All heavy atoms as a GROMACS GRO file, in nm:
protein
  466
    1MET      N    1  12.439   7.772   7.570
    1MET     CA    2  12.433   7.821   7.705
    1MET      C    3  12.306   7.903   7.722
    1MET      O    4  12.275   7.988   7.638
    1MET     CB    5  12.556   7.906   7.732
    1MET     CG    6  12.569   7.951   7.872
    1MET     SD    7  12.742   7.987   7.902
    1MET     CE    8  12.730   8.035   8.067
    2PRO      N    9  12.230   7.881   7.831
    2PRO     CA   10  12.103   7.953   7.845
    2PRO      C   11  12.123   8.101   7.875
    2PRO      O   12  12.220   8.140   7.938
    2PRO     CB   13  12.037   7.883   7.963
    2PRO     CG   14  12.149   7.823   8.040
    2PRO     CD   15  12.255   7.789   7.939
    3GLN      N   16  12.030   8.179   7.827
    3GLN     CA   17  12.031   8.322   7.853
    3GLN      C   18  11.963   8.346   7.988
    3GLN      O   19  11.860   8.286   8.018
    3GLN     CB   20  11.955   8.398   7.745
    3GLN     CG   21  12.018   8.386   7.608
    3GLN     CD   22  12.147   8.467   7.601
    3GLN    OE1   23  12.160   8.569   7.666
    3GLN    NE2   24  12.241   8.421   7.520
    4HIS      N   25  12.019   8.432   8.069
    4HIS     CA   26  11.960   8.464   8.198
    4HIS      C   27  11.885   8.597   8.186
    4HIS      O   28  11.946   8.702   8.172
    4HIS     CB   29  12.068   8.475   8.306
    4HIS     CG   30  12.140   8.346   8.328
    4HIS    ND1   31  12.082   8.239   8.390
    4HIS    CD2   32  12.263   8.305   8.291
    4HIS    CE1   33  12.166   8.138   8.394
    4HIS    NE2   34  12.278   8.176   8.334
    5THR      N   35  11.754   8.589   8.188
    5THR     CA   36  11.672   8.709   8.180
    5THR      C   37  11.593   8.723   8.310
    5THR      O   38  11.555   8.624   8.373
    5THR     CB   39  11.575   8.703   8.062
    5THR    OG1   40  11.494   8.587   8.076
    5THR    CG2   41  11.650   8.696   7.930
    6LEU      N   42  11.569   8.844   8.349
    6LEU     CA   43  11.492   8.870   8.469
    6LEU      C   44  11.345   8.837   8.446
    6LEU      O   45  11.293   8.863   8.337
    6LEU     CB   46  11.506   9.016   8.511
    6LEU     CG   47  11.646   9.059   8.552
    6LEU    CD1   48  11.650   9.210   8.576
    6LEU    CD2   49  11.690   8.985   8.675
    7PRO      N   50  11.277   8.779   8.544
    7PRO     CA   51  11.134   8.752   8.526
    7PRO      C   52  11.056   8.881   8.520
    7PRO      O   53  11.086   8.977   8.590
    7PRO     CB   54  11.097   8.670   8.650
    7PRO     CG   55  11.201   8.705   8.750
    7PRO     CD   56  11.326   8.737   8.674
    8ARG      N   57  10.955   8.883   8.434
    8ARG     CA   58  10.871   9.001   8.423
    8ARG      C   59  10.770   9.002   8.536
    8ARG      O   60  10.722   8.896   8.577
    8ARG     CB   61  10.801   9.000   8.287
    8ARG     CG   62  10.900   9.020   8.176
    8ARG     CD   63  10.845   9.002   8.038
    8ARG     NE   64  10.710   9.046   8.019
    8ARG     CZ   65  10.641   9.021   7.910
    8ARG    NH1   66  10.694   8.954   7.812
    8ARG    NH2   67  10.518   9.062   7.899
    9PRO      N   68  10.735   9.119   8.589
    9PRO     CA   69  10.639   9.126   8.699
    9PRO      C   70  10.501   9.078   8.656
    9PRO      O   71  10.457   9.102   8.544
    9PRO     CB   72  10.637   9.273   8.739
    9PRO     CG   73  10.706   9.346   8.631
    9PRO     CD   74  10.786   9.249   8.551
   10ILE      N   75  10.432   9.011   8.747
   10ILE     CA   76  10.298   8.960   8.720
   10ILE      C   77  10.199   9.076   8.721
   10ILE      O   78  10.209   9.167   8.802
   10ILE     CB   79  10.260   8.854   8.824
   10ILE    CG1   80  10.350   8.733   8.808
   10ILE    CG2   81  10.115   8.813   8.813
   10ILE    CD1   82  10.329   8.626   8.912
   11CYS      N   83  10.102   9.070   8.633
   11CYS     CA   84   9.998   9.173   8.623
   11CYS      C   85   9.922   9.184   8.754
   11CYS      O   86   9.879   9.084   8.811
   11CYS     CB   87   9.902   9.138   8.509
   11CYS     SG   88   9.762   9.250   8.493
   12THR      N   89   9.905   9.306   8.802
   12THR     CA   90   9.837   9.327   8.930
   12THR      C   91   9.685   9.319   8.916
   12THR      O   92   9.616   9.304   9.015
   12THR     CB   93   9.875   9.463   8.989
   12THR    OG1   94   9.843   9.565   8.893
   12THR    CG2   95  10.023   9.469   9.021
   13HIS      N   96   9.633   9.326   8.794
   13HIS     CA   97   9.489   9.323   8.774
   13HIS      C   98   9.435   9.180   8.769
   13HIS      O   99   9.329   9.152   8.823
   13HIS     CB  100   9.450   9.396   8.646
   13HIS     CG  101   9.479   9.542   8.652
   13HIS    ND1  102   9.390   9.631   8.703
   13HIS    CD2  103   9.587   9.613   8.614
   13HIS    CE1  104   9.442   9.753   8.698
   13HIS    NE2  105   9.562   9.744   8.644
   14CYS      N  106   9.510   9.089   8.706
   14CYS     CA  107   9.460   8.952   8.690
   14CYS      C  108   9.542   8.850   8.768
   14CYS      O  109   9.512   8.732   8.765
   14CYS     CB  110   9.458   8.914   8.543
   14CYS     SG  111   9.622   8.907   8.465
   15ASP      N  112   9.646   8.894   8.837
   15ASP     CA  113   9.733   8.806   8.917
   15ASP      C  114   9.793   8.692   8.836
   15ASP      O  115   9.814   8.583   8.888
   15ASP     CB  116   9.660   8.751   9.039
   15ASP     CG  117   9.629   8.858   9.141
   15ASP    OD1  118   9.709   8.952   9.153
   15ASP    OD2  119   9.525   8.848   9.207
   16GLY      N  120   9.820   8.715   8.709
   16GLY     CA  121   9.885   8.614   8.626
   16GLY      C  122   9.789   8.516   8.559
   16GLY      O  123   9.832   8.421   8.496
   17PHE      N  124   9.659   8.536   8.574
   17PHE     CA  125   9.560   8.453   8.506
   17PHE      C  126   9.489   8.540   8.402
   17PHE      O  127   9.376   8.586   8.424
   17PHE     CB  128   9.458   8.397   8.607
   17PHE     CG  129   9.521   8.306   8.708
   17PHE    CD1  130   9.559   8.354   8.832
   17PHE    CD2  131   9.544   8.173   8.678
   17PHE    CE1  132   9.618   8.271   8.925
   17PHE    CE2  133   9.604   8.089   8.771
   17PHE     CZ  134   9.641   8.138   8.894
   18PRO      N  135   9.551   8.564   8.286
   18PRO     CA  136   9.504   8.666   8.192
   18PRO      C  137   9.385   8.625   8.106
   18PRO      O  138   9.316   8.711   8.054
   18PRO     CB  139   9.626   8.690   8.105
   18PRO     CG  140   9.698   8.560   8.106
   18PRO     CD  141   9.677   8.504   8.243
   19THR      N  142   9.360   8.496   8.088
   19THR     CA  143   9.253   8.453   8.000
   19THR      C  144   9.158   8.361   8.076
   19THR      O  145   9.202   8.267   8.142
   19THR     CB  146   9.310   8.378   7.879
   19THR    OG1  147   9.405   8.462   7.814
   19THR    CG2  148   9.202   8.342   7.779
   20VAL      N  149   9.030   8.388   8.067
   20VAL     CA  150   8.930   8.305   8.135
   20VAL      C  151   8.819   8.269   8.038
   20VAL      O  152   8.795   8.338   7.939
   20VAL     CB  153   8.869   8.378   8.257
   20VAL    CG1  154   8.973   8.401   8.364
   20VAL    CG2  155   8.805   8.508   8.216
   21ALA      N  156   8.753   8.157   8.066
   21ALA     CA  157   8.636   8.115   7.988
   21ALA      C  158   8.512   8.142   8.072
   21ALA      O  159   8.504   8.100   8.187
   21ALA     CB  160   8.645   7.968   7.952
   22ILE      N  161   8.417   8.213   8.014
   22ILE     CA  162   8.295   8.252   8.085
   22ILE      C  163   8.177   8.183   8.017
   22ILE      O  164   8.162   8.190   7.896
   22ILE     CB  165   8.276   8.404   8.082
   22ILE    CG1  166   8.398   8.473   8.145
   22ILE    CG2  167   8.148   8.445   8.152
   22ILE    CD1  168   8.399   8.622   8.125
   23THR      N  169   8.093   8.117   8.098
   23THR     CA  170   7.975   8.053   8.040
   23THR      C  171   7.867   8.158   8.017
   23THR      O  172   7.852   8.252   8.094
   23THR     CB  173   7.920   7.942   8.132
   23THR    OG1  174   7.881   8.001   8.255
   23THR    CG2  175   8.024   7.836   8.156
   24THR      N  176   7.792   8.139   7.910
   24THR     CA  177   7.684   8.232   7.877
   24THR      C  178   7.551   8.186   7.934
   24THR      O  179   7.453   8.260   7.927
   24THR     CB  180   7.670   8.247   7.725
   24THR    OG1  181   7.639   8.119   7.670
   24THR    CG2  182   7.797   8.301   7.663
   25GLY      N  183   7.546   8.063   7.989
   25GLY     CA  184   7.421   8.010   8.042
   25GLY      C  185   7.343   7.931   7.939
   25GLY      O  186   7.243   7.868   7.972
   26GLN      N  187   7.388   7.933   7.817
   26GLN     CA  188   7.320   7.858   7.711
   26GLN      C  189   7.398   7.730   7.683
   26GLN      O  190   7.515   7.719   7.716
   26GLN     CB  191   7.311   7.942   7.584
   26GLN     CG  192   7.234   8.070   7.603
   26GLN     CD  193   7.240   8.157   7.479
   26GLN    OE1  194   7.320   8.134   7.389
   26GLN    NE2  195   7.155   8.259   7.474
   27THR      N  196   7.331   7.633   7.622
   27THR     CA  197   7.398   7.508   7.584
   27THR      C  198   7.394   7.492   7.433
   27THR      O  199   7.304   7.544   7.366
   27THR     CB  200   7.331   7.387   7.651
   27THR    OG1  201   7.193   7.385   7.616
   27THR    CG2  202   7.345   7.392   7.802
   28THR      N  203   7.493   7.419   7.382
   28THR     CA  204   7.496   7.390   7.239
   28THR      C  205   7.403   7.274   7.210
   28THR      O  206   7.343   7.215   7.299
   28THR     CB  207   7.640   7.356   7.195
   28THR    OG1  208   7.682   7.237   7.264
   28THR    CG2  209   7.736   7.469   7.226
   29GLU      N  210   7.391   7.237   7.084
   29GLU     CA  211   7.305   7.125   7.045
   29GLU      C  212   7.356   6.994   7.103
   29GLU      O  213   7.280   6.900   7.123
   29GLU     CB  214   7.296   7.116   6.894
   29GLU     CG  215   7.225   7.235   6.832
   29GLU     CD  216   7.226   7.228   6.680
   29GLU    OE1  217   7.276   7.128   6.625
   29GLU    OE2  218   7.176   7.321   6.618
   30ASP      N  219   7.490   6.987   7.131
   30ASP     CA  220   7.549   6.866   7.187
   30ASP      C  221   7.529   6.857   7.338
   30ASP      O  222   7.565   6.756   7.400
   30ASP     CB  223   7.699   6.862   7.157
   30ASP     CG  224   7.729   6.859   7.009
   30ASP    OD1  225   7.640   6.820   6.931
   30ASP    OD2  226   7.842   6.894   6.971
   31GLY      N  227   7.477   6.960   7.401
   31GLY     CA  228   7.456   6.961   7.544
   31GLY      C  229   7.570   7.024   7.622
   31GLY      O  230   7.568   7.028   7.744
   32GLU      N  231   7.672   7.074   7.552
   32GLU     CA  232   7.785   7.140   7.618
   32GLU      C  233   7.750   7.286   7.644
   32GLU      O  234   7.668   7.346   7.575
   32GLU     CB  235   7.910   7.131   7.532
   32GLU     CG  236   7.957   6.989   7.508
   32GLU     CD  237   8.076   6.983   7.415
   32GLU    OE1  238   8.118   7.090   7.364
   32GLU    OE2  239   8.127   6.874   7.394
   33ARG      N  240   7.813   7.342   7.745
   33ARG     CA  241   7.789   7.484   7.775
   33ARG      C  242   7.860   7.572   7.673
   33ARG      O  243   7.973   7.548   7.636
   33ARG     CB  244   7.838   7.518   7.914
   33ARG     CG  245   7.758   7.452   8.023
   33ARG     CD  246   7.799   7.507   8.157
   33ARG     NE  247   7.728   7.442   8.264
   33ARG     CZ  248   7.621   7.492   8.323
   33ARG    NH1  249   7.575   7.608   8.287
   33ARG    NH2  250   7.561   7.425   8.419
   34HIS      N  251   7.791   7.677   7.633
   34HIS     CA  252   7.849   7.774   7.540
   34HIS      C  253   7.935   7.872   7.621
   34HIS      O  254   7.888   7.930   7.719
   34HIS     CB  255   7.739   7.849   7.465
   34HIS     CG  256   7.791   7.945   7.364
   34HIS    ND1  257   7.860   7.905   7.254
   34HIS    CD2  258   7.787   8.079   7.361
   34HIS    CE1  259   7.895   8.011   7.184
   34HIS    NE2  260   7.852   8.119   7.248
   35THR      N  261   8.062   7.886   7.584
   35THR     CA  262   8.153   7.975   7.657
   35THR      C  263   8.212   8.080   7.564
   35THR      O  264   8.219   8.061   7.443
   35THR     CB  265   8.270   7.896   7.722
   35THR    OG1  266   8.343   7.829   7.618
   35THR    CG2  267   8.219   7.794   7.821
   36ILE      N  268   8.253   8.190   7.625
   36ILE     CA  269   8.328   8.293   7.554
   36ILE      C  270   8.460   8.312   7.628
   36ILE      O  271   8.472   8.284   7.746
   36ILE     CB  272   8.250   8.426   7.545
   36ILE    CG1  273   8.215   8.478   7.684
   36ILE    CG2  274   8.127   8.411   7.460
   36ILE    CD1  275   8.154   8.616   7.684
   37THR      N  276   8.561   8.359   7.558
   37THR     CA  277   8.692   8.382   7.617
   37THR      C  278   8.711   8.531   7.641
   37THR      O  279   8.682   8.613   7.555
   37THR     CB  280   8.803   8.331   7.523
   37THR    OG1  281   8.778   8.194   7.494
   37THR    CG2  282   8.939   8.343   7.587
   38ALA      N  283   8.760   8.564   7.760
   38ALA     CA  284   8.785   8.704   7.795
   38ALA      C  285   8.932   8.719   7.836
   38ALA      O  286   8.987   8.633   7.905
   38ALA     CB  287   8.695   8.747   7.909
   39HIS      N  288   8.994   8.826   7.789
   39HIS     CA  289   9.134   8.854   7.821
   39HIS      C  290   9.142   8.976   7.913
   39HIS      O  291   9.059   9.066   7.905
   39HIS     CB  292   9.214   8.884   7.694
   39HIS     CG  293   9.212   8.772   7.596
   39HIS    ND1  294   9.282   8.656   7.614
   39HIS    CD2  295   9.147   8.758   7.478
   39HIS    CE1  296   9.261   8.576   7.512
   39HIS    NE2  297   9.179   8.635   7.428
   40CYS      N  298   9.244   8.979   7.998
   40CYS     CA  299   9.267   9.093   8.087
   40CYS      C  300   9.299   9.216   8.002
   40CYS      O  301   9.391   9.213   7.920
   40CYS     CB  302   9.382   9.062   8.182
   40CYS     SG  303   9.430   9.200   8.287
   41PRO      N  304   9.223   9.324   8.018
   41PRO     CA  305   9.249   9.443   7.937
   41PRO      C  306   9.377   9.517   7.978
   41PRO      O  307   9.437   9.588   7.897
   41PRO     CB  308   9.127   9.532   7.961
   41PRO     CG  309   9.073   9.487   8.092
   41PRO     CD  310   9.106   9.342   8.105
   42ALA      N  311   9.423   9.498   8.101
   42ALA     CA  312   9.542   9.570   8.147
   42ALA      C  313   9.669   9.514   8.085
   42ALA      O  314   9.757   9.588   8.042
   42ALA     CB  315   9.551   9.564   8.299
   43CYS      N  316   9.681   9.381   8.080
   43CYS     CA  317   9.804   9.320   8.026
   43CYS      C  318   9.783   9.263   7.886
   43CYS      O  319   9.874   9.205   7.828
   43CYS     CB  320   9.854   9.210   8.120
   43CYS     SG  321   9.745   9.068   8.135
   44ARG      N  322   9.663   9.278   7.832
   44ARG     CA  323   9.628   9.230   7.699
   44ARG      C  324   9.646   9.079   7.684
   44ARG      O  325   9.690   9.031   7.580
   44ARG     CB  326   9.708   9.304   7.592
   44ARG     CG  327   9.679   9.452   7.591
   44ARG     CD  328   9.751   9.521   7.476
   44ARG     NE  329   9.760   9.662   7.507
   44ARG     CZ  330   9.872   9.722   7.540
   44ARG    NH1  331   9.983   9.656   7.548
   44ARG    NH2  332   9.872   9.851   7.565
   45GLY      N  333   9.620   9.005   7.791
   45GLY     CA  334   9.625   8.859   7.784
   45GLY      C  335   9.762   8.797   7.799
   45GLY      O  336   9.777   8.679   7.772
   46THR      N  337   9.862   8.873   7.844
   46THR     CA  338   9.996   8.817   7.860
   46THR      C  339  10.021   8.769   8.002
   46THR      O  340  10.104   8.681   8.023
   46THR     CB  341  10.104   8.919   7.824
   46THR    OG1  342  10.098   9.029   7.913
   46THR    CG2  343  10.091   8.965   7.680
   47GLY      N  344   9.956   8.828   8.100
   47GLY     CA  345   9.978   8.791   8.239
   47GLY      C  346  10.093   8.866   8.305
   47GLY      O  347  10.122   8.846   8.422
   48HIS      N  348  10.158   8.953   8.229
   48HIS     CA  349  10.271   9.029   8.280
   48HIS      C  350  10.243   9.179   8.271
   48HIS      O  351  10.169   9.224   8.185
   48HIS     CB  352  10.399   8.998   8.202
   48HIS     CG  353  10.436   8.854   8.209
   48HIS    ND1  354  10.490   8.795   8.320
   48HIS    CD2  355  10.426   8.755   8.117
   48HIS    CE1  356  10.513   8.668   8.297
   48HIS    NE2  357  10.474   8.641   8.174
   49SER      N  358  10.303   9.255   8.359
   49SER     CA  359  10.284   9.400   8.362
   49SER      C  360  10.340   9.464   8.237
   49SER      O  361  10.450   9.432   8.194
   49SER     CB  362  10.352   9.460   8.485
   49SER     OG  363  10.294   9.411   8.602
   50ILE      N  364  10.263   9.558   8.183
   50ILE     CA  365  10.306   9.631   8.064
   50ILE      C  366  10.289   9.779   8.093
   50ILE      O  367  10.181   9.823   8.132
   50ILE     CB  368  10.221   9.596   7.941
   50ILE    CG1  369  10.232   9.447   7.909
   50ILE    CG2  370  10.262   9.678   7.821
   50ILE    CD1  371  10.139   9.402   7.800
   51GLY      N  372  10.392   9.857   8.074
   51GLY     CA  373  10.382  10.003   8.083
   51GLY      C  374  10.328  10.052   8.215
   51GLY      O  375  10.384  10.027   8.319
   52ARG      N  376  10.215  10.123   8.210
   52ARG     CA  377  10.163  10.187   8.330
   52ARG      C  378  10.104  10.088   8.430
   52ARG      O  379  10.070  10.123   8.541
   52ARG     CB  380  10.062  10.294   8.295
   52ARG     CG  381   9.955  10.247   8.201
   52ARG     CD  382   9.854  10.357   8.179
   52ARG     NE  383   9.727  10.292   8.162
   52ARG     CZ  384   9.657  10.295   8.052
   52ARG    NH1  385   9.699  10.362   7.949
   52ARG    NH2  386   9.544  10.232   8.045
   53ASN      N  387  10.091   9.962   8.392
   53ASN     CA  388  10.042   9.860   8.484
   53ASN      C  389  10.155   9.812   8.576
   53ASN      O  390  10.130   9.744   8.674
   53ASN     CB  391   9.986   9.742   8.404
   53ASN     CG  392   9.920   9.638   8.493
   53ASN    OD1  393   9.874   9.670   8.601
   53ASN    ND2  394   9.917   9.516   8.448
   54ALA      N  395  10.278   9.848   8.545
   54ALA     CA  396  10.392   9.804   8.626
   54ALA      C  397  10.386   9.868   8.764
   54ALA      O  398  10.353   9.985   8.777
   54ALA     CB  399  10.522   9.841   8.557
   55PRO      N  400  10.418   9.791   8.868
   55PRO     CA  401  10.414   9.849   9.002
   55PRO      C  402  10.524   9.954   9.020
   55PRO      O  403  10.629   9.947   8.958
   55PRO     CB  404  10.438   9.729   9.093
   55PRO     CG  405  10.503   9.628   9.007
   55PRO     CD  406  10.456   9.652   8.867
   56ALA      N  407  10.497  10.049   9.107
   56ALA     CA  408  10.595  10.154   9.133
   56ALA      C  409  10.717  10.095   9.202
   56ALA      O  410  10.704  10.012   9.292
   56ALA     CB  411  10.534  10.262   9.219
   57GLY      N  412  10.835  10.137   9.160
   57GLY     CA  413  10.958  10.084   9.219
   57GLY      C  414  10.981  10.133   9.360
   57GLY      O  415  11.025  10.058   9.447
   58ALA      N  416  10.950  10.258   9.386
   58ALA     CA  417  10.969  10.314   9.521
   58ALA      C  418  10.879  10.436   9.536
   58ALA      O  419  10.840  10.499   9.436
   58ALA     CB  420  11.113  10.353   9.541
   59TYR      N  421  10.848  10.470   9.658
   59TYR     CA  422  10.768  10.588   9.685
   59TYR      C  423  10.859  10.694   9.747
   59TYR      O  424  10.945  10.664   9.828
   59TYR     CB  425  10.655  10.555   9.782
   59TYR     CG  426  10.554  10.459   9.724
   59TYR    CD1  427  10.557  10.325   9.755
   59TYR    CD2  428  10.455  10.504   9.638
   59TYR    CE1  429  10.465  10.236   9.702
   59TYR    CE2  430  10.364  10.417   9.584
   59TYR     CZ  431  10.368  10.285   9.616
   59TYR     OH  432  10.278  10.197   9.563
   60ALA      N  433  10.837  10.817   9.706
   60ALA     CA  434  10.918  10.927   9.759
   60ALA      C  435  10.826  11.040   9.802
   60ALA      O  436  10.727  11.071   9.733
   60ALA     CB  437  11.016  10.977   9.654
   61ARG      N  438  10.856  11.101   9.914
   61ARG     CA  439  10.777  11.214   9.960
   61ARG      C  440  10.832  11.339   9.896
   61ARG      O  441  10.952  11.369   9.904
   61ARG     CB  442  10.785  11.225  10.112
   61ARG     CG  443  10.698  11.335  10.164
   61ARG     CD  444  10.707  11.341  10.315
   61ARG     NE  445  10.634  11.456  10.363
   61ARG     CZ  446  10.534  11.450  10.446
   61ARG    NH1  447  10.496  11.335  10.493
   61ARG    NH2  448  10.472  11.559  10.486
   62VAL      N  449  10.744  11.417   9.833
   62VAL     CA  450  10.785  11.537   9.764
   62VAL      C  451  10.713  11.655   9.828
   62VAL      O  452  10.594  11.650   9.855
   62VAL     CB  453  10.748  11.530   9.614
   62VAL    CG1  454  10.787  11.657   9.543
   62VAL    CG2  455  10.814  11.410   9.551
   63GLY      N  456  10.786  11.762   9.857
   63GLY     CA  457  10.727  11.880   9.916
   63GLY      C  458  10.742  11.881  10.067
   63GLY      O  459  10.825  11.812  10.124
   64VAL      N  460  10.658  11.962  10.131
   64VAL     CA  461  10.670  11.981  10.275
   64VAL      C  462  10.601  11.872  10.353
   64VAL      O  463  10.510  11.812  10.326
   64VAL     CB  464  10.612  12.118  10.315
   64VAL    CG1  465  10.622  12.138  10.464
   64VAL    CG2  466  10.684  12.225  10.239
   0.00000   0.00000   0.00000
């Protein structure tokens, strides 16, 4: 029987696209573009909110 788990919130910094390939502008000997991989620093490449990246559940007015 499947387990029912709540979906984790999507990272607000990368909108769920945590890993991208960036071209360096150089080509390899085969003529292909040289790329590097970059991960979202907020979610560490998971695409989901972690800790302080999680959106606030509710706003409350405090004080006068």
